[in-house]
C-alpha positions as CSV (number, residue, x, y, z in Angstrom):
1,X,0.0,0.0,0.0
2,X,2.9,2.4,0.8
3,X,4.4,1.7,-2.7
4,X,1.0,2.6,-4.3
5,X,0.8,5.8,-2.3
6,X,4.4,6.7,-3.3
7,X,3.6,6.0,-7.0
8,X,0.5,8.2,-6.8
9,X,2.6,11.1,-5.3
10,X,5.1,10.7,-8.1
11,X,2.4,10.8,-10.8
12,X,0.7,13.7,-9.2
13,X,3.9,15.7,-9.1
14,X,4.6,14.8,-12.8
15,X,1.1,15.8,-13.9
16,X,1.1,19.0,-11.9
17,X,4.5,20.0,-13.3
18,X,3.2,19.5,-16.9
19,X,0.1,21.5,-16.2
20,X,2.2,24.4,-14.7
21,X,4.6,24.4,-17.6
22,X,1.9,24.1,-20.2
23,X,0.0,27.0,-18.7
24,X,3.1,29.1,-18.9
25,X,3.7,28.0,-22.5
26,X,0.2,28.9,-23.5
27,X,0.6,32.3,-21.9
28,X,3.9,32.8,-23.7
29,X,2.3,31.9,-27.0
30,X,-0.5,34.4,-26.4
31,X,1.9,37.1,-25.4
32,X,3.9,36.5,-28.6
33,X,0.7,36.5,-30.6
34,X,-0.3,39.9,-29.2
35,X,3.0,41.5,-30.1
36,X,3.2,39.9,-33.5
37,X,-0.4,40.8,-34.4
38,X,0.5,44.5,-33.6
39,X,3.9,44.3,-35.1
40,X,4.9,46.7,-37.8
41,X,8.4,46.7,-39.1
42,X,9.7,48.3,-35.9
43,X,8.3,45.6,-33.6
44,X,9.3,42.5,-35.4
45,X,12.4,42.1,-33.2
46,X,10.3,42.4,-30.1
47,X,8.0,39.8,-31.5
48,X,11.0,37.5,-32.1
49,X,12.1,37.9,-28.5
50,X,8.6,36.9,-27.3
51,X,8.6,34.0,-29.7
52,X,11.9,32.7,-28.4
53,X,10.6,33.1,-24.8
54,X,7.5,31.1,-25.8
55,X,9.8,28.5,-27.5
56,X,11.7,28.1,-24.2
57,X,8.4,27.7,-22.3
58,X,7.2,25.0,-24.8
59,X,10.6,23.3,-24.3
60,X,10.1,23.3,-20.5
61,X,6.6,21.7,-21.1
62,X,8.2,19.1,-23.3
63,X,10.6,18.2,-20.5
64,X,7.7,17.9,-18.1
65,X,5.8,15.7,-20.6
66,X,8.8,13.3,-20.8
67,X,8.3,12.6,-17.1
68,X,4.6,12.0,-17.7
69,X,5.5,9.6,-20.5
70,X,7.4,7.5,-18.0
71,X,5.1,7.8,-15.0
72,X,1.6,8.2,-16.5
73,X,-1.1,5.8,-17.5
74,X,-1.8,5.3,-21.2
75,X,-4.7,7.7,-21.2
76,X,-2.8,10.4,-19.5
77,X,0.3,10.0,-21.7
78,X,-2.0,10.2,-24.8
79,X,-3.5,13.4,-23.5
80,X,-0.1,14.8,-22.8
81,X,1.0,13.9,-26.3
82,X,-2.0,15.7,-27.8
83,X,-1.3,18.8,-25.6
84,X,2.4,18.9,-26.7
85,X,1.4,18.5,-30.4
86,X,-1.0,21.4,-30.0
87,X,1.6,23.6,-28.3
88,X,4.1,22.7,-31.0
89,X,1.7,23.6,-33.8
90,X,0.9,26.9,-32.3
91,X,4.6,27.7,-31.8
92,X,5.5,26.7,-35.4
93,X,2.7,29.0,-36.6
94,X,4.3,31.9,-34.8
95,X,7.6,31.4,-36.6
96,X,6.0,31.0,-40.0
97,X,3.8,34.1,-39.4
98,X,6.9,36.1,-38.3
99,X,8.8,35.0,-41.4
100,X,5.9,36.2,-43.6
101,X,5.6,39.4,-41.7
102,X,9.3,40.1,-42.2
103,X,8.8,39.7,-46.0
104,X,5.8,42.0,-45.8
105,X,3.4,39.2,-46.5
106,X,1.8,38.9,-43.0
107,X,-1.9,38.4,-43.3
108,X,-5.0,38.4,-41.2
109,X,-5.2,34.6,-41.9
110,X,-2.1,34.0,-39.7
111,X,-3.7,35.9,-36.8
112,X,-6.9,33.8,-37.0
113,X,-5.0,30.5,-37.6
114,X,-2.7,31.1,-34.6
115,X,-5.6,32.1,-32.4
116,X,-7.3,28.9,-33.3
117,X,-4.3,26.8,-32.5
118,X,-3.8,28.5,-29.1
119,X,-7.5,27.7,-28.3
120,X,-6.8,24.1,-29.4
121,X,-3.8,24.0,-27.0
122,X,-6.0,25.3,-24.2
123,X,-8.6,22.6,-25.0
124,X,-5.9,19.9,-24.9
125,X,-4.6,21.3,-21.6
126,X,-8.1,20.9,-20.2
127,X,-8.3,17.4,-21.5
128,X,-5.0,16.5,-20.0
129,X,-6.0,18.0,-16.6
130,X,-9.2,15.9,-16.7
131,X,-7.3,12.7,-17.7
132,X,-4.8,13.3,-14.9
133,X,-7.4,13.9,-12.3
134,X,-9.4,10.8,-13.4
135,X,-6.3,8.7,-13.3
136,X,-5.3,9.9,-9.8
137,X,-8.9,9.5,-8.5
138,X,-9.1,6.0,-9.8
139,X,-5.7,4.9,-8.3
140,X,-6.9,4.2,-4.8
141,X,-9.6,1.9,-6.0
142,X,-7.3,-0.1,-8.2
143,X,-4.6,-0.4,-5.5
144,X,-7.2,-1.5,-2.9
145,X,-8.5,-4.4,-5.0
């Protein structure tokens, strides 16, 4: 029973760490989006700085997700993978949008596309949180059987 309790604590810490890092990454993506959507030629460097900061935050979330991949149940790992994919897509969009903006080809379509991908990441974060909670809630019942 003590081993099960210890395993649950390890999982809970891993899940919480990913949630914390993913929230920070999503906020970083939104911050970069805001600057890039307002960026004229003079603000593209500031936008790039925000994008690099967002990239670092997404990388931190990936590291946290690697712990979840080892410690989590299949459903939780799948939800973490979906979350990381969504964050990665939103980040890639920012860099593509920035490149187009630097060439003078930035469009309203990028703004809408990136906003949709950030919303997708937020939805995947909610799914991950629900999967993690369900897995942790279910553990005492499995270990008591």
